[in-house]
Backbone as JSON Lines, residues from 0, in Angstrom:
{"i":0,"aa":"X","n":[0.83,-1.18,0.0],"ca":[0.0,0.0,0.0],"c":[0.88,1.25,0.0]}
{"i":1,"aa":"X","n":[1.93,1.24,0.79],"ca":[2.79,2.43,0.84],"c":[3.49,2.64,-0.5]}
{"i":2,"aa":"X","n":[3.87,1.52,-1.18],"ca":[4.49,1.67,-2.49],"c":[3.5,2.3,-3.46]}
{"i":3,"aa":"X","n":[2.25,1.88,-3.4],"ca":[1.23,2.43,-4.29],"c":[1.05,3.91,-4.04]}
{"i":4,"aa":"X","n":[0.99,4.3,-2.79],"ca":[0.83,5.73,-2.47],"c":[1.97,6.54,-3.05]}
{"i":5,"aa":"X","n":[3.18,6.03,-2.95],"ca":[4.35,6.76,-3.44],"c":[4.43,6.76,-4.96]}
{"i":6,"aa":"X","n":[3.8,5.79,-5.61],"ca":[3.92,5.65,-7.07],"c":[2.57,5.7,-7.78]}
{"i":7,"aa":"X","n":[1.58,6.3,-7.17],"ca":[0.22,6.29,-7.73],"c":[0.16,6.86,-9.14]}
{"i":8,"aa":"X","n":[0.82,7.96,-9.39],"ca":[0.77,8.58,-10.72],"c":[1.32,7.63,-11.78]}
{"i":9,"aa":"X","n":[2.43,6.98,-11.47],"ca":[3.04,6.03,-12.41],"c":[2.13,4.82,-12.63]}
{"i":10,"aa":"X","n":[1.55,4.31,-11.57],"ca":[0.64,3.17,-11.68],"c":[-0.54,3.53,-12.57]}
{"i":11,"aa":"X","n":[-1.15,4.67,-12.32],"ca":[-2.3,5.09,-13.12],"c":[-1.93,5.27,-14.59]}
{"i":12,"aa":"X","n":[-0.76,5.81,-14.84],"ca":[-0.3,5.98,-16.22],"c":[-0.12,4.6,-16.88]}
{"i":13,"aa":"X","n":[0.52,3.67,-16.16],"ca":[0.73,2.33,-16.71],"c":[-0.59,1.6,-16.95]}
{"i":14,"aa":"X","n":[-1.5,1.72,-16.02],"ca":[-2.8,1.07,-16.16],"c":[-3.52,1.61,-17.39]}
{"i":15,"aa":"X","n":[-3.5,2.92,-17.57],"ca":[-4.18,3.53,-18.7],"c":[-3.53,3.13,-20.03]}
{"i":16,"aa":"X","n":[-2.21,3.07,-20.05],"ca":[-1.5,2.77,-21.3],"c":[-1.52,1.28,-21.64]}
{"i":17,"aa":"X","n":[-1.25,0.44,-20.65],"ca":[-1.06,-0.99,-20.9],"c":[-2.31,-1.83,-20.67]}
{"i":18,"aa":"X","n":[-3.3,-1.25,-20.01],"ca":[-4.54,-1.96,-19.67],"c":[-4.26,-3.24,-18.87]}
{"i":19,"aa":"X","n":[-3.26,-3.16,-18.02],"ca":[-2.94,-4.28,-17.14],"c":[-3.36,-3.89,-15.73]}
{"i":20,"aa":"X","n":[-4.23,-4.67,-15.1],"ca":[-4.68,-4.31,-13.76],"c":[-3.58,-4.48,-12.72]}
{"i":21,"aa":"X","n":[-3.61,-3.63,-11.71],"ca":[-2.72,-3.74,-10.57],"c":[-3.54,-4.23,-9.38]}
{"i":22,"aa":"X","n":[-3.01,-5.23,-8.69],"ca":[-3.65,-5.7,-7.47],"c":[-2.89,-5.08,-6.31]}
{"i":23,"aa":"X","n":[-3.6,-4.31,-5.51],"ca":[-3.01,-3.63,-4.37],"c":[-3.15,-4.54,-3.15]}
{"i":24,"aa":"X","n":[-2.04,-4.77,-2.48],"ca":[-2.07,-5.62,-1.29],"c":[-1.77,-4.8,-0.05]}
{"i":25,"aa":"X","n":[-2.25,-5.31,1.06],"ca":[-1.95,-4.72,2.36],"c":[-1.64,-5.88,3.29]}
{"i":26,"aa":"X","n":[-0.44,-5.85,3.83],"ca":[0.03,-6.95,4.68],"c":[-0.05,-8.29,3.94]}
{"i":27,"aa":"X","n":[0.27,-8.26,2.65],"ca":[0.29,-9.48,1.85],"c":[-1.06,-9.98,1.39]}
{"i":28,"aa":"X","n":[-2.11,-9.24,1.69],"ca":[-3.46,-9.66,1.32],"c":[-4.04,-8.7,0.29]}
{"i":29,"aa":"X","n":[-4.61,-9.24,-0.78],"ca":[-5.21,-8.39,-1.82],"c":[-6.34,-7.56,-1.22]}
{"i":30,"aa":"X","n":[-6.31,-6.25,-1.48],"ca":[-7.31,-5.34,-0.94],"c":[-8.08,-4.57,-2.01]}
{"i":31,"aa":"X","n":[-7.44,-4.35,-3.16],"ca":[-8.09,-3.55,-4.21],"c":[-7.46,-3.87,-5.56]}
{"i":32,"aa":"X","n":[-8.18,-3.51,-6.61],"ca":[-7.68,-3.65,-7.97],"c":[-7.79,-2.3,-8.64]}
{"i":33,"aa":"X","n":[-6.71,-1.89,-9.3],"ca":[-6.72,-0.66,-10.1],"c":[-6.81,-1.09,-11.55]}
{"i":34,"aa":"X","n":[-7.84,-0.6,-12.22],"ca":[-8.17,-1.06,-13.56],"c":[-8.46,0.15,-14.44]}
{"i":35,"aa":"X","n":[-8.06,0.09,-15.71],"ca":[-8.39,1.2,-16.61],"c":[-9.9,1.22,-16.86]}
{"i":36,"aa":"X","n":[-10.4,2.39,-17.21],"ca":[-11.84,2.59,-17.34],"c":[-12.44,1.7,-18.43]}
{"i":37,"aa":"X","n":[-11.77,1.58,-19.56],"ca":[-12.32,0.77,-20.66],"c":[-12.47,-0.7,-20.25]}
{"i":38,"aa":"X","n":[-11.48,-1.23,-19.55],"ca":[-11.57,-2.62,-19.09],"c":[-12.67,-2.78,-18.06]}
{"i":39,"aa":"X","n":[-12.8,-1.81,-17.17],"ca":[-13.85,-1.86,-16.16],"c":[-15.23,-1.85,-16.83]}
{"i":40,"aa":"X","n":[-15.42,-0.94,-17.79],"ca":[-16.7,-0.85,-18.48],"c":[-17.01,-2.14,-19.25]}
{"i":41,"aa":"X","n":[-15.98,-2.72,-19.88],"ca":[-16.18,-3.98,-20.6],"c":[-16.59,-5.09,-19.64]}
{"i":42,"aa":"X","n":[-15.96,-5.13,-18.48],"ca":[-16.32,-6.15,-17.49],"c":[-17.74,-5.95,-16.99]}
{"i":43,"aa":"X","n":[-18.14,-4.71,-16.78],"ca":[-19.51,-4.43,-16.33],"c":[-20.53,-4.84,-17.39]}
{"i":44,"aa":"X","n":[-20.2,-4.57,-18.65],"ca":[-21.1,-4.95,-19.75],"c":[-21.23,-6.48,-19.84]}
{"i":45,"aa":"X","n":[-20.1,-7.16,-19.69],"ca":[-20.12,-8.62,-19.71],"c":[-20.97,-9.17,-18.57]}
{"i":46,"aa":"X","n":[-20.81,-8.61,-17.38],"ca":[-21.62,-9.04,-16.23],"c":[-23.11,-8.82,-16.49]}
{"i":47,"aa":"X","n":[-23.44,-7.68,-17.07],"ca":[-24.85,-7.38,-17.36],"c":[-25.42,-8.4,-18.35]}
{"i":48,"aa":"X","n":[-24.65,-8.74,-19.37],"ca":[-25.11,-9.73,-20.35],"c":[-25.26,-11.11,-19.71]}
{"i":49,"aa":"X","n":[-24.33,-11.47,-18.84],"ca":[-24.44,-12.76,-18.15],"c":[-25.66,-12.81,-17.25]}
{"i":50,"aa":"X","n":[-25.99,-11.69,-16.63],"ca":[-27.2,-11.64,-15.8],"c":[-28.44,-11.83,-16.66]}
{"i":51,"aa":"X","n":[-28.46,-11.22,-17.85],"ca":[-29.6,-11.4,-18.75],"c":[-29.74,-12.86,-19.19]}
{"i":52,"aa":"X","n":[-28.62,-13.5,-19.47],"ca":[-28.66,-14.91,-19.85],"c":[-29.21,-15.74,-18.7]}
{"i":53,"aa":"X","n":[-28.74,-15.47,-17.49],"ca":[-29.23,-16.22,-16.31],"c":[-30.72,-16.0,-16.11]}
{"i":54,"aa":"X","n":[-31.18,-14.76,-16.31],"ca":[-32.61,-14.47,-16.17],"c":[-33.4,-15.23,-17.23]}
{"i":55,"aa":"X","n":[-32.88,-15.29,-18.45],"ca":[-33.54,-16.02,-19.52],"c":[-33.64,-17.5,-19.21]}
{"i":56,"aa":"X","n":[-32.58,-18.05,-18.66],"ca":[-32.6,-19.47,-18.29],"c":[-33.64,-19.74,-17.21]}
{"i":57,"aa":"X","n":[-33.75,-18.83,-16.26],"ca":[-34.76,-18.98,-15.21],"c":[-36.16,-18.92,-15.8]}
{"i":58,"aa":"X","n":[-36.37,-18.03,-16.76],"ca":[-37.67,-17.95,-17.43],"c":[-38.0,-19.27,-18.12]}
{"i":59,"aa":"X","n":[-37.01,-19.86,-18.79],"ca":[-37.24,-21.14,-19.46],"c":[-37.59,-22.21,-18.44]}
{"i":60,"aa":"X","n":[-36.83,-22.28,-17.35],"ca":[-37.12,-23.28,-16.31],"c":[-38.51,-23.12,-15.73]}
{"i":61,"aa":"X","n":[-38.96,-21.86,-15.6],"ca":[-40.27,-21.58,-15.01],"c":[-41.4,-21.67,-16.02]}
{"i":62,"aa":"X","n":[-41.06,-21.93,-17.29],"ca":[-42.1,-22.06,-18.3],"c":[-42.61,-20.73,-18.83]}
{"i":63,"aa":"X","n":[-41.9,-19.66,-18.53],"ca":[-42.31,-18.34,-19.02],"c":[-41.69,-18.1,-20.41]}
{"i":64,"aa":"X","n":[-42.17,-18.88,-21.37],"ca":[-41.65,-18.79,-22.73],"c":[-42.8,-18.73,-23.73]}
{"i":65,"aa":"X","n":[-42.49,-18.22,-24.9],"ca":[-43.46,-18.13,-25.99],"c":[-42.73,-18.62,-27.24]}
{"i":66,"aa":"X","n":[-43.38,-19.44,-28.06],"ca":[-42.73,-19.85,-29.31],"c":[-42.32,-18.62,-30.14]}
{"i":67,"aa":"X","n":[-41.21,-18.74,-30.83],"ca":[-40.65,-17.61,-31.58],"c":[-41.66,-17.02,-32.57]}
{"i":68,"aa":"X","n":[-42.4,-17.87,-33.26],"ca":[-43.37,-17.36,-34.24],"c":[-44.42,-16.48,-33.57]}
{"i":69,"aa":"X","n":[-44.89,-16.92,-32.4],"ca":[-45.89,-16.12,-31.67],"c":[-45.29,-14.79,-31.22]}
{"i":70,"aa":"X","n":[-44.05,-14.82,-30.76],"ca":[-43.4,-13.6,-30.29],"c":[-43.23,-12.61,-31.44]}
{"i":71,"aa":"X","n":[-42.79,-13.11,-32.59],"ca":[-42.59,-12.24,-33.75],"c":[-43.93,-11.66,-34.2]}
{"i":72,"aa":"X","n":[-44.95,-12.48,-34.25],"ca":[-46.27,-11.99,-34.67],"c":[-46.79,-10.95,-33.68]}
{"i":73,"aa":"X","n":[-46.59,-11.16,-32.39],"ca":[-47.03,-10.18,-31.39],"c":[-46.3,-8.85,-31.58]}
{"i":74,"aa":"X","n":[-45.01,-8.91,-31.88],"ca":[-44.25,-7.68,-32.13],"c":[-44.75,-6.98,-33.39]}
{"i":75,"aa":"X","n":[-45.0,-7.75,-34.43],"ca":[-45.52,-7.15,-35.67],"c":[-46.87,-6.48,-35.42]}
{"i":76,"aa":"X","n":[-47.7,-7.12,-34.63],"ca":[-49.01,-6.55,-34.31],"c":[-48.86,-5.24,-33.53]}
{"i":77,"aa":"X","n":[-47.95,-5.21,-32.59],"ca":[-47.72,-3.98,-31.82],"c":[-47.27,-2.84,-32.73]}
{"i":78,"aa":"X","n":[-46.41,-3.18,-33.7],"ca":[-45.93,-2.16,-34.63],"c":[-47.09,-1.65,-35.49]}
{"i":79,"aa":"X","n":[-47.94,-2.56,-35.95],"ca":[-49.09,-2.15,-36.77],"c":[-50.05,-1.28,-35.96]}
{"i":80,"aa":"X","n":[-50.21,-1.58,-34.68],"ca":[-51.14,-0.84,-33.82],"c":[-50.66,0.57,-33.48]}
{"i":81,"aa":"X","n":[-49.39,0.81,-33.63],"ca":[-48.86,2.13,-33.25],"c":[-49.12,3.19,-34.27]}
């Protein structure tokens, strides 16, 4: 942690340029990760997509599904009604 404090500007520059995360430790234990913004946003987007997939799987297990043809026809009808 003390090394990070003394070298924060360099670490941030390296993270931004190289897109390599830094794991910050305190007393030998991982405490934080410094990550460039683009990598963080990509990870968040991936997590959001994985959550949607999990929700979809739960819908299938619970029987909350509609055949594709019915879904497409319902969408077409909504468009016509607008």
